[in-house]
NUMIBA-890150 format. One record per atom (N, C-alpha, C): residue in three letters; y, x, z. Coordinates in pm, whole numbers, plus 50000, padded with zeros to 5 digits. Each point is the difference from the previous one (the first is absolute). Example, Ala and Ser with C-alpha at 12.3 -4.5 7.8 and 13.67 -1.06 7.14 Angstrom:
# NUMIBA-890150
ALA494315131950780 ALA501194991150000 ALA501205009050000 SER501054996549928 SER501195008250006 SER501094992350073 
END
This chain:
# NUMIBA-890150
UNK515165365850673 UNK500184989049910 UNK499284987450050 UNK498815001850060 UNK499274988550054 UNK500794993250109 UNK500665008050083 UNK500804994550109 UNK501134991549945 UNK500645004449894 UNK501084992549938 UNK499484986849945 UNK498855000249932 UNK499404987749947 UNK499644990350113 UNK499465005150107 UNK499654991450114 UNK501244993550059 UNK501075007650010 UNK501244994650055 UNK500604989449906 UNK499945002649870 UNK500494990249903 UNK499194987050005 UNK498685001150009 UNK499164988150011 UNK500324992250126 UNK500255006850109 UNK500354993350125 UNK501324992549985 UNK500975006049937 UNK501284993449977 UNK499854988049907 UNK499205001349896 UNK499794988949907 UNK499324988250069 UNK499065002850088 UNK499344989150074 UNK500994993050092 UNK500925007450058 UNK500994994050090 UNK500994991449922 UNK500325004049879 UNK500964992549918 UNK499344987749939 UNK498825001749945 UNK499284989549929 UNK498874994650087 UNK500124988050052 UNK498894994650079 UNK498784997549910 UNK498805001750053 UNK498814997649918 UNK499914985349961 UNK499534997649878 UNK499864986249954 UNK498864993250073 UNK500224987550031 UNK498964992250066 UNK499094994149893 UNK498735003550006 UNK499024994349908 UNK499414987650065 UNK500074989049930 UNK499394987750048 UNK498534999849959 UNK499194994450085 UNK498594997849966 UNK499894985349962 UNK499584997549877 UNK499904986449950 UNK498574997449956 UNK499484988350035 UNK498624996749967 UNK499964988049907 UNK499155000949900 UNK499814989349903 UNK498514997449985 UNK499654987649967 UNK498604996349981 UNK499904991849871 UNK499085004149914 UNK499764992349878 UNK498504998449979 UNK499644989749926 UNK498644998849951 UNK500015005449858 UNK498925006449959 UNK499995005449865 UNK498645005249960 UNK499935005349878 UNK498735005349951 UNK499665013450063 UNK498715003050001 UNK499595013150052 UNK500555010949909 UNK500355011350057 UNK500515011149921 UNK501444998649956 UNK500744990750057 UNK501404998149963 UNK500805012650036 UNK500735005349904 UNK500795012050021 UNK501214997050087 UNK500455009850077 UNK501154998550089 UNK501234995849922 UNK500235006349886 UNK501184996949919 UNK500004985549955 UNK498834994849964 UNK499894986049958 UNK500254990650117 UNK499525003650119 UNK500234991850119 UNK501494999950035 UNK500655011549990 UNK501445000750028 UNK500794991649899 UNK499645000949872 UNK500684992249898 UNK499834985150024 UNK498794995950039 UNK499754985850030 UNK500864995350117 UNK500075008050106 UNK500804996150115 UNK501484999149966 UNK500475008949915 UNK501404999249955 UNK500244987249921 UNK499054996149915 UNK500124987549924 UNK500034987850093 UNK499355001450115 UNK499974989150098 UNK501284999650085 UNK500915009549977 UNK501274999950070 UNK500125009450118 UNK498995008350023 UNK500075009650111 UNK500805012249959 UNK500765005250094 UNK500825011949975 UNK499255012350050 UNK499185005949914 UNK499275012250036 UNK500905011849969 UNK500355007450103 UNK500865011649982 UNK499185012650021 UNK500255010049918 UNK499245012550008 UNK500265007450130 UNK501164998150060 UNK500315007150125 UNK499304993850122 UNK499444988149985 UNK499254993650109 UNK498535004049991 UNK499304997750110 UNK498545002350003 UNK499364986449975 UNK499544997649878 UNK499444987149962 UNK498485000450009 UNK499454990750076 UNK498554998750014 UNK499604987349926 UNK499145001549899 UNK499554988549922 UNK498504998450020 UNK499614988750060 UNK498584997050016 UNK499584991049885 UNK498945003649933 UNK499484992149888 UNK498674994250042 UNK499944986950007 UNK498774993150039 UNK499264996149874 UNK498735003949993 UNK499164996349886 UNK498924990450049 UNK499404993049908 UNK498944990750035 UNK498655006850006 UNK499014992950052 UNK498645005250005 UNK499024988549982 UNK498945002949927 UNK498964990049979 UNK498675007349997 UNK499114996150089 UNK498695006650012 UNK500145015050023 UNK500995003850078 UNK500195014050034 UNK500635008449890 UNK500454993749895 UNK500635007449889 UNK501464995549987 UNK500875009449961 UNK501414996449984 UNK500214990349884 UNK500924990850023 UNK500364990149898 UNK501515000649981 UNK500435000349874 UNK501435000349972 UNK500664986850036 UNK501135000950065 UNK500824988350030 UNK501265000749916 UNK500594988449975 UNK501284999749929 UNK501095005250093 UNK501025006149942 UNK501105005150080 UNK500714988550072 UNK500175001950130 UNK500674989950081 UNK500675007050117 UNK501274997150022 UNK500755005950110 UNK499754991650126 UNK499385005950101 UNK499734992850125 UNK500675007250118 UNK501065007349971 UNK500715007650102 UNK500524991050110 UNK500594988649966 UNK500594991050099 UNK498954995150100 UNK498794997849953 UNK498934995050087 UNK499555010650101 UNK500035012749960 UNK499485010650084 UNK501075009350055 UNK501264996649984 UNK501055008850050 UNK500054999650151 UNK500445011150057 UNK500055001250147 UNK501404998250048 
END
């Protein structure tokens, strides 16, 4: 039975090409402790197309004062730091 499953998987891979996952990078300024879901929602509001099938990397830049984290207002700075 394992041999049959292996052969079926091989045929399915030949018929269906693997999906290409894009790696997309975004950069925002925001408060410390910002949840991933909130960052994704903010980027969508800014007009970015975040797709679940892509590999999305979101960098969140926070402020610092006297060695302590400082909350920044949400700001999309992806265009400035895009590669």
